The first five atom37 places (N, CA, C, CB, O) and aatype in JSON, in Angstrom:
{
  "aatype": [12, 0, 10, 0, 15, 6, 9, 10, 0, 1, 16, 13, 6, 1, 16, 19, 7, 14, 13, 14, 3, 10, 16, 3, 11, 6, 19, 19, 5, 11, 13, 10, 3, 10, 3, 11, 6, 9, 3, 10, 10, 1, 16, 10, 1, 7, 10, 2, 0, 0, 3, 11, 0, 19, 16, 6, 11, 1, 2, 0, 9, 10, 9, 13, 15, 16, 16, 7, 6, 10, 6, 19, 1, 6, 13, 1, 3, 15, 16, 3, 0, 10, 1, 0, 10, 13, 6, 10, 6, 11, 5, 5, 14, 3, 10, 3, 9, 19, 10, 19, 1, 0, 3, 16, 15, 3, 3, 19, 1, 10, 0, 13, 1, 2, 18, 13, 15, 3, 0, 1, 3, 13, 9, 2, 10, 9, 6, 3, 7, 4, 1, 2, 10, 15, 7, 19, 16, 11, 3, 10, 2],
  "atom_mask": [
    [1, 1, 1, 1, 1],
    [1, 1, 1, 1, 1],
    [1, 1, 1, 1, 1],
    [1, 1, 1, 1, 1],
    [1, 1, 1, 1, 1],
    [1, 1, 1, 1, 1],
    [1, 1, 1, 1, 1],
    [1, 1, 1, 1, 1],
    [1, 1, 1, 1, 1],
    [1, 1, 1, 1, 1],
    [1, 1, 1, 1, 1],
    [1, 1, 1, 1, 1],
    [1, 1, 1, 1, 1],
    [1, 1, 1, 1, 1],
    [1, 1, 1, 1, 1],
    [1, 1, 1, 1, 1],
    [1, 1, 1, 0, 1],
    [1, 1, 1, 1, 1],
    [1, 1, 1, 1, 1],
    [1, 1, 1, 1, 1],
    [1, 1, 1, 1, 1],
    [1, 1, 1, 1, 1],
    [1, 1, 1, 1, 1],
    [1, 1, 1, 1, 1],
    [1, 1, 1, 1, 1],
    [1, 1, 1, 1, 1],
    [1, 1, 1, 1, 1],
    [1, 1, 1, 1, 1],
    [1, 1, 1, 1, 1],
    [1, 1, 1, 1, 1],
    [1, 1, 1, 1, 1],
    [1, 1, 1, 1, 1],
    [1, 1, 1, 1, 1],
    [1, 1, 1, 1, 1],
    [1, 1, 1, 1, 1],
    [1, 1, 1, 1, 1],
    [1, 1, 1, 1, 1],
    [1, 1, 1, 1, 1],
    [1, 1, 1, 1, 1],
    [1, 1, 1, 1, 1],
    [1, 1, 1, 1, 1],
    [1, 1, 1, 1, 1],
    [1, 1, 1, 1, 1],
    [1, 1, 1, 1, 1],
    [1, 1, 1, 1, 1],
    [1, 1, 1, 0, 1],
    [1, 1, 1, 1, 1],
    [1, 1, 1, 1, 1],
    [1, 1, 1, 1, 1],
    [1, 1, 1, 1, 1],
    [1, 1, 1, 1, 1],
    [1, 1, 1, 1, 1],
    [1, 1, 1, 1, 1],
    [1, 1, 1, 1, 1],
    [1, 1, 1, 1, 1],
    [1, 1, 1, 1, 1],
    [1, 1, 1, 1, 1],
    [1, 1, 1, 1, 1],
    [1, 1, 1, 1, 1],
    [1, 1, 1, 1, 1],
    [1, 1, 1, 1, 1],
    [1, 1, 1, 1, 1],
    [1, 1, 1, 1, 1],
    [1, 1, 1, 1, 1],
    [1, 1, 1, 1, 1],
    [1, 1, 1, 1, 1],
    [1, 1, 1, 1, 1],
    [1, 1, 1, 0, 1],
    [1, 1, 1, 1, 1],
    [1, 1, 1, 1, 1],
    [1, 1, 1, 1, 1],
    [1, 1, 1, 1, 1],
    [1, 1, 1, 1, 1],
    [1, 1, 1, 1, 1],
    [1, 1, 1, 1, 1],
    [1, 1, 1, 1, 1],
    [1, 1, 1, 1, 1],
    [1, 1, 1, 1, 1],
    [1, 1, 1, 1, 1],
    [1, 1, 1, 1, 1],
    [1, 1, 1, 1, 1],
    [1, 1, 1, 1, 1],
    [1, 1, 1, 1, 1],
    [1, 1, 1, 1, 1],
    [1, 1, 1, 1, 1],
    [1, 1, 1, 1, 1],
    [1, 1, 1, 1, 1],
    [1, 1, 1, 1, 1],
    [1, 1, 1, 1, 1],
    [1, 1, 1, 1, 1],
    [1, 1, 1, 1, 1],
    [1, 1, 1, 1, 1],
    [1, 1, 1, 1, 1],
    [1, 1, 1, 1, 1],
    [1, 1, 1, 1, 1],
    [1, 1, 1, 1, 1],
    [1, 1, 1, 1, 1],
    [1, 1, 1, 1, 1],
    [1, 1, 1, 1, 1],
    [1, 1, 1, 1, 1],
    [1, 1, 1, 1, 1],
    [1, 1, 1, 1, 1],
    [1, 1, 1, 1, 1],
    [1, 1, 1, 1, 1],
    [1, 1, 1, 1, 1],
    [1, 1, 1, 1, 1],
    [1, 1, 1, 1, 1],
    [1, 1, 1, 1, 1],
    [1, 1, 1, 1, 1],
    [1, 1, 1, 1, 1],
    [1, 1, 1, 1, 1],
    [1, 1, 1, 1, 1],
    [1, 1, 1, 1, 1],
    [1, 1, 1, 1, 1],
    [1, 1, 1, 1, 1],
    [1, 1, 1, 1, 1],
    [1, 1, 1, 1, 1],
    [1, 1, 1, 1, 1],
    [1, 1, 1, 1, 1],
    [1, 1, 1, 1, 1],
    [1, 1, 1, 1, 1],
    [1, 1, 1, 1, 1],
    [1, 1, 1, 1, 1],
    [1, 1, 1, 1, 1],
    [1, 1, 1, 1, 1],
    [1, 1, 1, 1, 1],
    [1, 1, 1, 1, 1],
    [1, 1, 1, 1, 1],
    [1, 1, 1, 0, 1],
    [1, 1, 1, 1, 1],
    [1, 1, 1, 1, 1],
    [1, 1, 1, 1, 1],
    [1, 1, 1, 1, 1],
    [1, 1, 1, 1, 1],
    [1, 1, 1, 0, 1],
    [1, 1, 1, 1, 1],
    [1, 1, 1, 1, 1],
    [1, 1, 1, 1, 1],
    [1, 1, 1, 1, 1],
    [1, 1, 1, 1, 1],
    [1, 1, 1, 1, 1]
  ],
  "atom_positions": [
    [[-52.58, 138.16, -79.49], [-53.75, 139.04, -79.33], [-53.4, 140.43, -79.78], [-54.23, 139.06, -77.87], [-54.29, 141.18, -80.19]],
    [[-52.13, 140.8, -79.73], [-51.71, 142.14, -80.22], [-51.89, 142.21, -81.73], [-50.22, 142.46, -79.84], [-52.33, 143.23, -82.26]],
    [[-51.56, 141.13, -82.41], [-51.7, 141.11, -83.87], [-53.22, 141.12, -84.27], [-50.97, 139.82, -84.46], [-53.61, 141.77, -85.24]],
    [[-54.05, 140.36, -83.48], [-55.46, 140.43, -83.71], [-55.99, 141.85, -83.47], [-56.18, 139.43, -82.81], [-56.82, 142.34, -84.23]],
    [[-55.5, 142.48, -82.43], [-55.97, 143.88, -82.19], [-55.53, 144.75, -83.39], [-55.38, 144.47, -80.81], [-56.29, 145.62, -83.82]],
    [[-54.39, 144.54, -83.89], [-53.92, 145.37, -85.02], [-54.89, 145.13, -86.22], [-52.39, 145.02, -85.41], [-55.33, 146.09, -86.86]],
    [[-55.19, 143.9, -86.52], [-56.11, 143.57, -87.63], [-57.45, 144.24, -87.39], [-56.3, 142.02, -87.78], [-58.0, 144.84, -88.31]],
    [[-57.97, 144.15, -86.22], [-59.31, 144.78, -85.96], [-59.22, 146.3, -86.03], [-59.88, 144.37, -84.55], [-60.15, 146.93, -86.54]],
    [[-58.15, 146.92, -85.55], [-57.99, 148.35, -85.57], [-57.92, 148.86, -87.03], [-56.73, 148.76, -84.77], [-58.59, 149.81, -87.4]],
    [[-57.09, 148.19, -87.84], [-56.94, 148.61, -89.24], [-58.21, 148.4, -90.03], [-55.81, 147.85, -89.9], [-58.57, 149.23, -90.87]],
    [[-58.88, 147.32, -89.79], [-60.09, 146.96, -90.57], [-61.32, 147.75, -90.23], [-60.4, 145.53, -90.4], [-62.05, 148.23, -91.1]],
    [[-61.56, 147.88, -88.93], [-62.84, 148.34, -88.49], [-62.77, 149.78, -87.9], [-63.39, 147.38, -87.46], [-63.79, 150.46, -87.84]],
    [[-61.58, 150.23, -87.48], [-61.48, 151.59, -86.9], [-60.67, 152.5, -87.78], [-60.84, 151.54, -85.51], [-60.54, 153.69, -87.5]],
    [[-60.14, 151.95, -88.85], [-59.3, 152.71, -89.82], [-58.18, 153.42, -89.12], [-60.15, 153.73, -90.61], [-57.89, 154.57, -89.44]],
    [[-57.52, 152.74, -88.16], [-56.39, 153.26, -87.42], [-55.34, 152.14, -87.3], [-56.84, 153.79, -86.0], [-55.54, 151.03, -87.8]],
    [[-54.29, 152.44, -86.68], [-53.22, 151.44, -86.48], [-53.16, 151.16, -84.99], [-51.82, 151.93, -87.03], [-53.56, 152.0, -84.18]],
    [[-52.66, 150.0, -84.63], [-52.51, 149.59, -83.24], [-51.07, 149.49, -82.89], [0.0, 0.0, 0.0], [-50.28, 150.39, -83.18]],
    [[-50.67, 148.32, -82.21], [-49.29, 148.22, -81.68], [-48.19, 147.96, -82.75], [-49.26, 147.1, -80.65], [-47.01, 147.94, -82.4]],
    [[-48.56, 147.76, -84.0], [-47.58, 147.48, -85.04], [-47.69, 148.45, -86.2], [-47.74, 146.05, -85.54], [-47.96, 148.02, -87.33]],
    [[-47.5, 149.74, -85.98], [-47.7, 150.75, -87.0], [-46.68, 150.66, -88.2], [-47.6, 152.12, -86.33], [-46.96, 151.14, -89.3]],
    [[-45.59, 150.06, -87.96], [-44.55, 150.02, -88.99], [-44.74, 148.81, -89.95], [-43.15, 149.95, -88.32], [-44.02, 148.72, -90.95]],
    [[-45.65, 147.92, -89.68], [-45.92, 146.81, -90.6], [-46.91, 147.15, -91.56], [-46.34, 145.61, -89.9], [-47.82, 147.92, -91.27]],
    [[-46.8, 146.57, -92.82], [-47.85, 146.7, -93.81], [-49.03, 145.87, -93.45], [-47.34, 146.32, -95.18], [-48.93, 145.0, -92.58]],
    [[-50.16, 146.1, -94.08], [-51.38, 145.34, -93.82], [-51.06, 143.83, -94.06], [-52.58, 145.85, -94.75], [-51.42, 142.98, -93.24]],
    [[-50.41, 143.53, -95.16], [-50.1, 142.12, -95.51], [-49.16, 141.5, -94.51], [-49.48, 142.03, -96.91], [-49.31, 140.32, -94.17]],
    [[-48.21, 142.25, -94.02], [-47.29, 141.73, -93.02], [-47.99, 141.41, -91.73], [-46.18, 142.69, -92.75], [-47.7, 140.39, -91.11]],
    [[-48.93, 142.27, -91.32], [-49.68, 141.97, -90.14], [-50.41, 140.72, -90.26], [-50.59, 143.04, -89.82], [-50.32, 139.86, -89.38]],
    [[-51.18, 140.56, -91.38], [-51.94, 139.36, -91.59], [-51.04, 138.12, -91.63], [-52.75, 139.48, -92.87], [-51.36, 137.09, -91.04]],
    [[-49.91, 138.22, -92.34], [-49.04, 137.02, -92.44], [-48.46, 136.65, -91.11], [-47.91, 137.25, -93.44], [-48.37, 135.46, -90.81]],
    [[-48.05, 137.62, -90.29], [-47.57, 137.35, -88.94], [-48.63, 136.67, -88.06], [-47.11, 138.65, -88.28], [-48.35, 135.72, -87.32]],
    [[-49.85, 137.18, -88.19], [-50.97, 136.56, -87.45], [-51.2, 135.12, -87.85], [-52.24, 137.36, -87.67], [-51.31, 134.23, -87.01]],
    [[-51.27, 134.91, -89.18], [-51.5, 133.56, -89.63], [-50.41, 132.61, -89.33], [-51.74, 133.56, -91.02], [-50.65, 131.44, -89.04]],
    [[-49.12, 133.14, -89.41], [-48.0, 132.27, -89.03], [-48.06, 131.89, -87.54], [-46.67, 132.96, -89.33], [-47.79, 130.74, -87.19]],
    [[-48.4, 132.85, -86.67], [-48.54, 132.59, -85.25], [-49.68, 131.62, -84.99], [-48.76, 133.88, -84.49], [-49.56, 130.7, -84.19]],
    [[-50.79, 131.85, -85.68], [-52.0, 131.03, -85.52], [-51.68, 129.55, -85.9], [-53.18, 131.59, -86.41], [-52.24, 128.62, -85.31]],
    [[-50.78, 129.36, -86.87], [-50.37, 127.94, -87.2], [-49.7, 127.32, -86.03], [-49.4, 127.88, -88.43], [-49.86, 126.12, -85.8]],
    [[-48.94, 128.1, -85.26], [-48.23, 127.56, -84.1], [-49.1, 127.29, -82.89], [-47.16, 128.5, -83.7], [-48.96, 126.26, -82.23]],
    [[-50.03, 128.26, -82.62], [-50.79, 128.15, -81.36], [-52.26, 127.73, -81.61], [-50.75, 129.5, -80.6], [-52.96, 127.46, -80.64]],
    [[-52.73, 127.67, -82.8], [-54.04, 127.17, -83.19], [-55.21, 127.95, -82.44], [-54.1, 125.64, -82.88], [-56.19, 127.36, -81.98]],
    [[-55.01, 129.24, -82.38], [-56.07, 130.01, -81.66], [-57.45, 129.96, -82.33], [-55.64, 131.46, -81.54], [-58.46, 129.72, -81.68]],
    [[-57.46, 130.18, -83.63], [-58.77, 130.14, -84.29], [-59.4, 128.72, -84.25], [-58.63, 130.61, -85.74], [-60.61, 128.6, -84.08]],
    [[-58.59, 127.67, -84.41], [-59.14, 126.36, -84.31], [-59.67, 126.04, -82.91], [-58.11, 125.37, -84.72], [-60.71, 125.4, -82.76]],
    [[-58.98, 126.46, -81.93], [-59.41, 126.28, -80.56], [-60.76, 126.95, -80.33], [-58.38, 126.84, -79.61], [-61.69, 126.36, -79.77]],
    [[-60.84, 128.22, -80.8], [-62.11, 128.92, -80.68], [-63.26, 128.3, -81.45], [-61.94, 130.31, -81.14], [-64.41, 128.31, -80.99]],
    [[-62.96, 127.77, -82.6], [-63.97, 127.06, -83.38], [-64.43, 125.78, -82.57], [-63.37, 126.67, -84.84], [-65.6, 125.42, -82.53]],
    [[-63.45, 125.14, -81.95], [-63.79, 123.98, -81.09], [-64.64, 124.34, -79.95], [0.0, 0.0, 0.0], [-65.49, 123.55, -79.56]],
    [[-64.47, 125.49, -79.4], [-65.35, 125.95, -78.33], [-66.81, 126.09, -78.79], [-64.86, 127.29, -77.78], [-67.78, 125.8, -78.09]],
    [[-66.86, 126.56, -80.05], [-68.27, 126.68, -80.63], [-68.89, 125.32, -80.77], [-68.27, 127.39, -82.05], [-70.08, 125.17, -80.52]],
    [[-68.11, 124.33, -81.15], [-68.64, 122.95, -81.25], [-69.01, 122.46, -79.86], [-67.59, 121.99, -81.92], [-70.01, 121.76, -79.7]],
    [[-68.23, 122.8, -78.87], [-68.5, 122.39, -77.5], [-69.86, 123.02, -77.04], [-67.3, 122.83, -76.54], [-70.62, 122.39, -76.3]],
    [[-70.13, 124.2, -77.47], [-71.42, 124.87, -77.12], [-72.55, 124.0, -77.48], [-71.58, 126.24, -77.82], [-73.46, 123.83, -76.68]],
    [[-72.55, 123.39, -78.68], [-73.63, 122.51, -79.16], [-73.68, 121.25, -78.3], [-73.43, 122.14, -80.68], [-74.75, 120.8, -77.9]],
    [[-72.53, 120.7, -78.02], [-72.49, 119.44, -77.23], [-72.99, 119.65, -75.82], [-71.06, 118.88, -77.19], [-73.7, 118.8, -75.28]],
    [[-72.62, 120.77, -75.2], [-73.03, 121.06, -73.84], [-74.61, 121.33, -73.86], [-72.19, 122.34, -73.26], [-75.34, 120.94, -72.95]],
    [[-75.05, 121.99, -74.92], [-76.5, 122.31, -74.96], [-77.31, 121.0, -75.09], [-76.82, 123.29, -76.17], [-78.39, 120.89, -74.52]],
    [[-76.81, 120.04, -75.82], [-77.63, 118.8, -76.04], [-77.51, 117.82, -74.81], [-77.14, 118.06, -77.38], [-78.49, 117.2, -74.4]],
    [[-76.36, 117.7, -74.29], [-76.12, 116.7, -73.23], [-76.11, 117.27, -71.83], [-74.82, 116.01, -73.46], [-76.2, 116.5, -70.87]],
    [[-76.02, 118.54, -71.66], [-75.99, 119.27, -70.41], [-74.71, 119.09, -69.58], [-77.14, 118.88, -69.6], [-74.5, 119.82, -68.62]],
    [[-73.84, 118.11, -69.96], [-72.57, 117.97, -69.21], [-71.51, 117.72, -70.24], [-72.62, 116.8, -68.14], [-71.67, 116.84, -71.09]],
    [[-70.47, 118.43, -70.22], [-69.37, 118.2, -71.2], [-68.03, 118.5, -70.52], [-69.56, 119.1, -72.49], [-67.89, 119.39, -69.69]],
    [[-67.15, 117.74, -70.9], [-65.73, 117.97, -70.46], [-64.96, 118.5, -71.65], [-65.04, 116.62, -69.9], [-64.92, 117.86, -72.7]],
    [[-64.34, 119.69, -71.5], [-63.5, 120.3, -72.51], [-62.12, 119.95, -72.15], [-63.7, 121.81, -72.61], [-61.71, 120.19, -71.01]],
    [[-61.36, 119.38, -73.05], [-59.92, 119.01, -72.83], [-59.13, 119.78, -73.86], [-59.65, 117.41, -72.97], [-59.22, 119.51, -75.06]],
    [[-58.37, 120.71, -73.4], [-57.49, 121.56, -74.24], [-56.08, 120.95, -74.28], [-57.44, 123.04, -73.67], [-55.36, 120.98, -73.29]],
    [[-55.7, 120.41, -75.39], [-54.36, 119.76, -75.53], [-53.29, 120.87, -75.59], [-54.29, 118.83, -76.86], [-53.59, 122.05, -75.78]],
    [[-52.09, 120.44, -75.41], [-50.92, 121.32, -75.48], [-50.7, 121.88, -76.9], [-49.67, 120.55, -75.02], [-50.03, 122.9, -77.07]],
    [[-51.27, 121.22, -77.9], [-51.16, 121.67, -79.28], [-52.27, 122.59, -79.67], [-51.13, 120.51, -80.19], [-52.33, 122.99, -80.84]],
    [[-53.2, 122.95, -78.74], [-54.27, 123.83, -79.01], [-55.56, 123.21, -79.54], [0.0, 0.0, 0.0], [-56.54, 123.89, -79.83]],
    [[-55.52, 121.82, -79.65], [-56.73, 121.18, -80.07], [-57.68, 121.03, -78.9], [-56.43, 119.84, -80.68], [-57.27, 121.0, -77.75]],
    [[-58.97, 120.94, -79.22], [-59.96, 120.77, -78.17], [-60.72, 119.5, -78.39], [-60.9, 121.95, -78.11], [-61.22, 119.24, -79.49]],
    [[-60.81, 118.72, -77.34], [-61.58, 117.51, -77.35], [-62.78, 117.76, -76.43], [-60.73, 116.26, -76.88], [-62.66, 118.4, -75.38]],
    [[-63.94, 117.26, -76.85], [-65.17, 117.42, -76.06], [-65.73, 116.03, -75.79], [-66.24, 118.33, -76.8], [-65.96, 115.25, -76.71]],
    [[-65.95, 115.74, -74.51], [-66.57, 114.52, -74.1], [-67.89, 114.87, -73.46], [-65.66, 113.74, -73.15], [-67.95, 115.65, -72.51]],
    [[-68.95, 114.29, -73.97], [-70.28, 114.6, -73.56], [-70.91, 113.54, -72.64], [-71.12, 114.78, -74.77], [-70.7, 112.34, -72.82]],
    [[-71.71, 114.0, -71.62], [-72.33, 113.11, -70.69], [-73.75, 113.57, -70.35], [-71.49, 112.99, -69.44], [-73.96, 114.75, -70.1]],
    [[-74.67, 112.69, -70.33], [-76.04, 113.06, -69.86], [-76.12, 113.13, -68.32], [-77.08, 112.04, -70.4], [-76.86, 113.93, -67.75]],
    [[-75.35, 112.24, -67.69], [-75.41, 112.15, -66.25], [-74.24, 112.91, -65.63], [-75.41, 110.68, -65.8], [-73.09, 112.7, -66.02]],
    [[-74.51, 113.79, -64.68], [-73.47, 114.59, -64.09], [-72.49, 113.78, -63.24], [-74.08, 115.64, -63.26], [-71.32, 114.13, -63.13]],
    [[-72.99, 112.69, -62.65], [-72.1, 111.84, -61.83], [-71.03, 111.18, -62.73], [-72.95, 110.72, -61.06], [-69.85, 111.11, -62.38]],
    [[-71.48, 110.71, -63.91], [-70.48, 110.13, -64.87], [-69.47, 111.16, -65.33], [-71.18, 109.55, -66.12], [-68.29, 110.85, -65.48]],
    [[-69.93, 112.39, -65.54], [-69.05, 113.47, -66.03], [-68.05, 113.83, -64.93], [-69.87, 114.73, -66.45], [-66.89, 114.07, -65.26]],
    [[-68.43, 113.88, -63.66], [-67.53, 114.15, -62.57], [-66.48, 113.05, -62.48], [-68.31, 114.26, -61.26], [-65.28, 113.35, -62.39]],
    [[-66.9, 111.78, -62.5], [-65.98, 110.7, -62.42], [-64.92, 110.8, -63.54], [-66.74, 109.37, -62.49], [-63.71, 110.69, -63.31]],
    [[-65.42, 111.03, -64.74], [-64.47, 111.14, -65.9], [-63.53, 112.32, -65.74], [-65.25, 111.3, -67.24], [-62.36, 112.2, -66.09]],
    [[-64.03, 113.47, -65.21], [-63.19, 114.66, -64.99], [-62.07, 114.27, -63.99], [-64.05, 115.88, -64.44], [-60.9, 114.52, -64.28]],
    [[-62.38, 113.69, -62.9], [-61.36, 113.38, -61.88], [-60.33, 112.38, -62.5], [-62.06, 112.75, -60.55], [-59.13, 112.54, -62.29]],
    [[-60.77, 111.41, -63.23], [-59.83, 110.46, -63.85], [-58.94, 111.13, -64.87], [-60.58, 109.32, -64.52], [-57.74, 110.89, -64.89]],
    [[-59.52, 111.98, -65.73], [-58.74, 112.7, -66.73], [-57.66, 113.65, -66.05], [-59.71, 113.55, -67.66], [-56.52, 113.74, -66.5]],
    [[-58.08, 114.33, -64.97], [-57.12, 115.17, -64.31], [-55.96, 114.36, -63.64], [-57.83, 116.01, -63.29], [-54.84, 114.86, -63.53]],
    [[-56.23, 113.2, -63.21], [-55.15, 112.32, -62.69], [-54.29, 111.84, -63.85], [-55.74, 111.09, -61.9], [-53.06, 111.84, -63.74]],
    [[-54.87, 111.45, -64.91], [-54.08, 110.91, -66.04], [-53.28, 111.97, -66.8], [-55.01, 110.21, -67.0], [-52.18, 111.7, -67.29]],
    [[-53.84, 113.18, -66.88], [-53.22, 114.16, -67.71], [-53.17, 115.52, -66.99], [-53.97, 114.26, -69.03], [-53.83, 116.48, -67.38]],
    [[-52.36, 115.58, -65.92], [-52.35, 116.8, -65.1], [-51.85, 118.08, -65.76], [-51.53, 116.55, -63.93], [-52.08, 119.18, -65.25]],
    [[-51.16, 117.94, -66.9], [-50.66, 119.13, -67.61], [-51.67, 119.78, -68.49], [-49.49, 118.78, -68.41], [-51.47, 120.91, -68.95]],
    [[-52.78, 119.07, -68.74], [-53.76, 119.64, -69.63], [-54.76, 120.51, -68.87], [-54.49, 118.53, -70.37], [-54.98, 120.37, -67.66]],
    [[-55.36, 121.44, -69.67], [-56.42, 122.27, -69.11], [-57.76, 121.54, -69.38], [-56.41, 123.73, -69.73], [-58.22, 121.44, -70.52]],
    [[-58.35, 121.05, -68.29], [-59.58, 120.25, -68.41], [-60.67, 120.95, -67.63], [-59.39, 118.79, -67.9], [-60.49, 121.34, -66.48]],
    [[-61.83, 121.11, -68.3], [-62.92, 121.9, -67.65], [-64.24, 121.13, -67.79], [-63.06, 123.35, -68.31], [-64.51, 120.58, -68.86]],
    [[-65.02, 121.07, -66.76], [-66.33, 120.46, -66.83], [-67.31, 121.59, -66.92], [-66.63, 119.53, -65.61], [-67.29, 122.54, -66.13]],
    [[-68.15, 121.46, -67.9], [-69.21, 122.45, -68.18], [-70.5, 121.78, -67.94], [-69.14, 123.02, -69.63], [-70.77, 120.73, -68.53]],
    [[-71.36, 122.37, -67.03], [-72.65, 121.81, -66.67], [-73.65, 122.91, -66.56], [-72.57, 121.03, -65.38], [-73.39, 123.96, -65.98]],
    [[-74.84, 122.64, -67.14], [-75.96, 123.59, -67.02], [-77.28, 122.86, -67.24], [-75.82, 124.76, -68.03], [-77.33, 121.83, -67.92]],
    [[-78.33, 123.41, -66.67], [-79.62, 122.76, -66.83], [-80.37, 123.1, -68.13], [-80.48, 123.13, -65.68], [-81.17, 122.31, -68.63]],
    [[-80.05, 124.3, -68.66], [-80.69, 124.7, -69.89], [-79.65, 125.26, -70.87], [-81.78, 125.74, -69.6], [-78.55, 125.61, -70.45]],
    [[-79.95, 125.35, -72.11], [-79.12, 125.95, -73.06], [-78.8, 127.4, -72.71], [-79.76, 125.87, -74.38], [-77.66, 127.84, -72.87]],
    [[-79.77, 128.12, -72.24], [-79.6, 129.49, -71.92], [-78.61, 129.67, -70.78], [-80.91, 130.11, -71.59], [-77.84, 130.62, -70.77]],
    [[-78.63, 128.7, -69.77], [-77.65, 128.75, -68.73], [-76.22, 128.57, -69.22], [-77.95, 127.73, -67.73], [-75.29, 129.24, -68.76]],
    [[-76.08, 127.68, -70.14], [-74.76, 127.44, -70.71], [-74.23, 128.73, -71.34], [-74.81, 126.28, -71.76], [-73.13, 129.2, -71.05]],
    [[-75.06, 129.26, -72.21], [-74.62, 130.48, -72.94], [-74.33, 131.59, -72.01], [-75.65, 130.94, -73.94], [-73.35, 132.32, -72.2]],
    [[-75.13, 131.78, -70.99], [-74.92, 132.88, -70.03], [-73.67, 132.63, -69.21], [-76.14, 133.05, -69.1], [-72.88, 133.55, -69.04]],
    [[-73.45, 131.46, -68.69], [-72.29, 131.16, -67.83], [-70.98, 131.18, -68.6], [-72.47, 129.79, -67.16], [-69.94, 131.55, -68.06]],
    [[-71.04, 130.79, -69.83], [-69.78, 130.65, -70.61], [-69.86, 131.57, -71.81], [-69.53, 129.16, -71.06], [-69.37, 131.18, -72.87]],
    [[-70.43, 132.73, -71.72], [-70.58, 133.59, -72.84], [-69.19, 133.96, -73.45], [-71.35, 134.84, -72.4], [-69.04, 134.0, -74.67]],
    [[-68.24, 134.22, -72.63], [-66.89, 134.61, -73.14], [-66.28, 133.5, -73.91], [-65.95, 135.0, -72.01], [-65.46, 133.77, -74.78]],
    [[-66.61, 132.28, -73.65], [-66.04, 131.18, -74.42], [-66.8, 130.86, -75.67], [-65.98, 129.96, -73.58], [-66.2, 130.54, -76.7]],
    [[-68.13, 130.95, -75.61], [-68.94, 130.5, -76.7], [-69.43, 131.6, -77.6], [-70.08, 129.76, -76.18], [-68.94, 131.75, -78.71]],
    [[-70.36, 132.35, -77.17], [-71.0, 133.4, -78.05], [-69.97, 134.43, -78.64], [-72.09, 134.19, -77.23], [-69.98, 134.72, -79.83]],
    [[-69.11, 134.93, -77.78], [-68.22, 135.92, -78.25], [-67.13, 135.37, -79.16], [-67.63, 136.6, -77.11], [-66.56, 136.11, -79.95]],
    [[-66.84, 134.11, -79.07], [-65.8, 133.48, -79.88], [-66.2, 133.54, -81.38], [-65.58, 131.98, -79.42], [-65.38, 133.87, -82.24]],
    [[-67.47, 133.22, -81.64], [-67.94, 133.28, -83.03], [-67.76, 134.67, -83.6], [-69.4, 132.85, -83.13], [-67.26, 134.83, -84.71]],
    [[-68.18, 135.68, -82.83], [-68.03, 137.05, -83.36], [-66.59, 137.39, -83.59], [-68.65, 138.06, -82.42], [-66.24, 137.95, -84.63]],
    [[-65.74, 137.06, -82.6], [-64.26, 137.32, -82.77], [-63.66, 136.64, -83.99], [-63.49, 136.85, -81.52], [-62.94, 137.26, -84.77]],
    [[-63.96, 135.38, -84.15], [-63.5, 134.63, -85.28], [-63.87, 135.32, -86.59], [-64.06, 133.23, -85.25], [-63.03, 135.53, -87.47]],
    [[-65.16, 135.67, -86.7], [-65.69, 136.28, -87.94], [-64.98, 137.62, -88.18], [-67.26, 136.5, -87.85], [-64.59, 137.92, -89.31]],
    [[-64.8, 138.43, -87.12], [-64.13, 139.71, -87.3], [-62.68, 139.55, -87.77], [-64.18, 140.5, -86.01], [-62.22, 140.25, -88.67]],
    [[-61.97, 138.63, -87.14], [-60.58, 138.39, -87.51], [-60.49, 137.91, -88.95], [-59.94, 137.37, -86.56], [-59.67, 138.41, -89.72]],
    [[-61.35, 136.93, -89.32], [-61.3, 136.4, -90.71], [-61.66, 137.49, -91.68], [-62.26, 135.2, -90.89], [-61.01, 137.57, -92.72]],
    [[-62.63, 138.32, -91.43], [-63.0, 139.44, -92.31], [-61.86, 140.44, -92.37], [-64.3, 140.12, -91.81], [-61.59, 140.99, -93.44]],
    [[-61.21, 140.7, -91.28], [-60.07, 141.64, -91.25], [-58.88, 141.13, -92.08], [0.0, 0.0, 0.0], [-58.24, 141.87, -92.83]],
    [[-58.62, 139.82, -91.91], [-57.47, 139.22, -92.66], [-57.75, 139.27, -94.13], [-57.2, 137.76, -92.24], [-56.87, 139.62, -94.92]],
    [[-59.03, 138.91, -94.55], [-59.38, 139.0, -95.97], [-59.23, 140.39, -96.49], [-60.79, 138.53, -96.2], [-58.66, 140.6, -97.56]],
    [[-59.75, 141.36, -95.71], [-59.72, 142.75, -96.16], [-58.32, 143.33, -96.29], [-60.51, 143.6, -95.23], [-58.01, 144.02, -97.26]],
    [[-57.5, 143.05, -95.32], [-56.11, 143.56, -95.32], [-55.23, 142.87, -96.34], [-55.5, 143.41, -93.94], [-54.34, 143.49, -96.93]],
    [[-55.45, 141.58, -96.56], [-54.55, 140.87, -97.46], [-55.07, 140.8, -98.9], [-54.32, 139.48, -96.94], [-54.33, 140.44, -99.82]],
    [[-56.33, 141.14, -99.09], [-56.84, 141.07, -100.42], [-57.3, 139.67, -100.8], [0.0, 0.0, 0.0], [-57.67, 139.41, -101.94]],
    [[-57.27, 138.74, -99.81], [-57.62, 137.33, -100.08], [-59.12, 137.2, -99.99], [-56.91, 136.36, -99.08], [-59.73, 137.77, -99.08]],
    [[-59.73, 136.46, -100.9], [-61.14, 136.27, -100.85], [-61.59, 134.88, -100.38], [-61.69, 136.54, -102.16], [-62.79, 134.66, -100.18]],
    [[-60.66, 133.93, -100.2], [-61.04, 132.57, -99.8], [-61.2, 132.54, -98.29], [-59.98, 131.53, -100.26], [-60.82, 133.46, -97.58]],
    [[-61.79, 131.44, -97.82], [-61.99, 131.19, -96.39], [-60.7, 130.89, -95.7], [-62.94, 130.05, -96.18], [-59.83, 130.27, -96.3]],
    [[-60.52, 131.32, -94.42], [-59.31, 131.09, -93.7], [-59.23, 129.87, -92.92], [-59.07, 132.14, -92.86], [-58.22, 129.64, -92.25]],
    [[-60.3, 128.99, -92.95], [-60.32, 127.82, -92.15], [-59.17, 126.9, -92.38], [-61.55, 127.12, -92.37], [-59.08, 125.85, -91.75]]
  ]
}
């Protein structure tokens, strides 16, 4: 997140952050190298996909793997979702597993705003910043 902060500071505030001695290209390269290890942007994109699943089915289990990948299992019935959640937690106690439930799409977005709505904005800002600082014009996906 410190590298992301540096990218945002340089791109949008025209200042430097916690890595003033690095060039713009070095900051971007370090961020992208680290992102390859921890899959931050892919995880955040997965959360955006989960937003759609939760909106349509009203119950979703988000399973964050140790590699940063996100699996989404959708359920119409909350009882089925709870059963699956308890079973998954028993089978895979080391994973971060979350049940997301809401009655309306607005409830989902309000309750999980930090995971869903803000993630899109953050991803876009980071991608724009990386392109700006590195001079790359292609998509970072």
